[in-house]
Residue, then its C-alpha position, 0 to 999 in steps of 0.5 A: m489527436h486530443l488528449s485532456a490535461r488529465a489524460r496528459g498529465i497522469q504518470p502510469s505506476v512504475t510499480i505496474t511497469i517494473d513487474t510488467r517488464a519482469k514477467e515479460l522477461k519471464a515468459a521469453g524464458e530469462q530467471v528473473i527474481n522478481l522483488s517489485a510487486g507488493e503481491p503475496d505468494f501464496p495461495t488465497p486460503r482453501h475455506v475463501r476459494e471455497a465460498a467463491i465457488a460455492a456462490i457461483e454453484a448459487g448463481f450469485t452472479r448478478y449486480t448488488p448494491a454500489a457500496g457493497i452487499a449488506e452482509l460483507r458491509r456487515a462482516i466489515a463494520e464486525k471487523h473493525r469493531r473486533d480488530n481496531g475498536v471502533e464502530y462503524a454502522e454498515d452505511e458508513i462502508v463502502v466496498s470498492s474494486g481494492g483499497k486503490h479503487a476506495l482510495f480513489n473514492a475519498f479523494m474525490a469525495v474531498c478535494d475540490p481543485g487546488d486543494e492540498v492534500i499532504i503525502p509523507a514521503p516515502y509514499w505509496v506510488s498510486y497517492p500523488e496521482m489520485v490526488r491530481l486526478a481529482g483535482g488535488a494538488p499534492v504537497i511532499v513532507q519528505t520523512g528519513p530515517e532519522t525519524g524511521f520515516k515517520l512524519t513528525p506533528e512539527a513537520l506536519r504544522r510546517a506543511l499546513t496552509p488555508r488550502s490544507r483539506a485532508l493528509i495521507l498517512n498508510s501504517p504500515s507503510n509502504p516503501t518502508g514498513t514503517v509502523y507508527t505507534r499509538e502515541e505518535l497517531d495521536a500528536l499528528a491527529a491532533v495536528a491535523a483535526e486542529a487543522g481541520l483536516w480529513m485524514v484519510t489512514d491507508e491500513l492495508y497492511e494491519h496483518l503483517i506487524y512483526e514489531g509493536e501493533h496496529v492502531s487505527i487513528a478512528a479509534l483513538r478519540p471520537e472527534y478523530r473517528e468524524r475526522v477519518i477516511l479509514i481505508n482497507g481491504v483483503s488483497k494483502a493479508y489473505a493473498m487476495t490481491g486479483w479478488r478486487i476489495g476493498w472498502a472506505a470506513a467514513p461517516r455517513p456524508v463522506a460514504k454516501a457521496m462516496a458510494a455516489i461517485q462509485s455509482q456513477a464510474t463502476s457500480s458494483v464490485n463483483s458478486i462472487a468477489q465480495k462472497a469470498a471476502v465475507a469467508a476471509l474476514t468471519g472465517p478462521q485466521d490460521d492462515v493470515v497467522a502462518m504467513r505473518e510468521e513466514y514473511r518475518r522469517r523472509r524480512d530477517l533473511l533479506v535484512e541481514g543479507l542486505s546489511r552485509l553488502p558494500g554501499i547498502e544501508v538498511l533499517r529493520p522494517a517492523g511491517a509490510f512485506y518491503v525492505y527500504p535501503s539507502v543504496r547512495g553508496l552505490l551511485g556514481r560507481q560503474i556495476g555491471g559494466r554500466r555507470a549507476g548514476d542514479d536509483v533509476a539507473l540502479a534499478e535497470i542495472l540489477l533488471e538486467a546484469a541480474r535478472i533482479a526486479v526491484v522499484p528504485g526509490t524515486a517512485f515513491g519520492t526518495p531519490g536513493y533507495l529501493r524497495l525489495s519485497y519479500a513477497t516471495s519464496r525464501t529460496d529467491l531470496e537466497e538466489a537474489l542475495r547471491r546475485l547482489e553479492r557477486l554484481l557489487g563485488g564486481a563494482 
């Protein structure tokens, strides 16, 4: 059976694969602690759910414009003006089926075959694959703990070639929780703008910051705004992962191209979820604040617990809901009756021997690390730490 080169070359999402395996074990009665998925464990806020119910009762169940209903695009434009200090018109916003879909549309809109997209590592697992699907070539630039896992202007300059088309930046970062400062973003944007790059800024975790501030590059200088494709959504901040609402805000020609691509691929986004997203963006934000403070407590619990374990080195993340410790001190050792030859093997050992699901750093372009999500209860985090202590104590 013939499959296209595109289909043969694409890799499935490692995080989804591990999350699926963890859920299978749970369904079989195993006491699995799932620290693999980036999914809030909180319920969607009540006023958001009520808005969806009202939309159903009102019969708001038809197709909508491909780029999203005007009410939601106005709410998104107001959100960016209020929270980020950057102005967008309604027709510069395209609502998509989650932030991942918005990113995919962006790469499809700006990449020609062979165009290079610069991606700092560690990176979210889907960035390189989406670039490849769009015909582009991912150019991976390694970062490390010595820079707080941040791309520097010097490293960006070294990665530039005549084929460079775009740069993707994710702050707060998945998987590291890194938050770039205003000055750092300005310095990177200056290099990118001079090189004529599109700057694709993934800002899904903007409301989950514990130290520092969130800054949108598009708000820094007018010339940057014209080179930025800003990606955001309601999944993380409002515990709305399954509602599948994300968006892109971009200069009008890019937004128009993305809307046209979407119109031929998926057409409009779920009508009811759009009404729910309006309520999330325009309604009370108390739940967002409460969730953020609970994440902060979980972060501190996990960081402090991991820092006491042998062979693990961990930086305190400033945002998102992940911890990304180095586990190089464990590799090559016998753990749980098996040799942990690399981070992939170690993740398998943790799942099979301790029933803890994590994602190996290899999936994010940086072998020797693990990503642990603290979007789960403190009770689960405490139990995970106890299991790790027992397992590693007997290594």
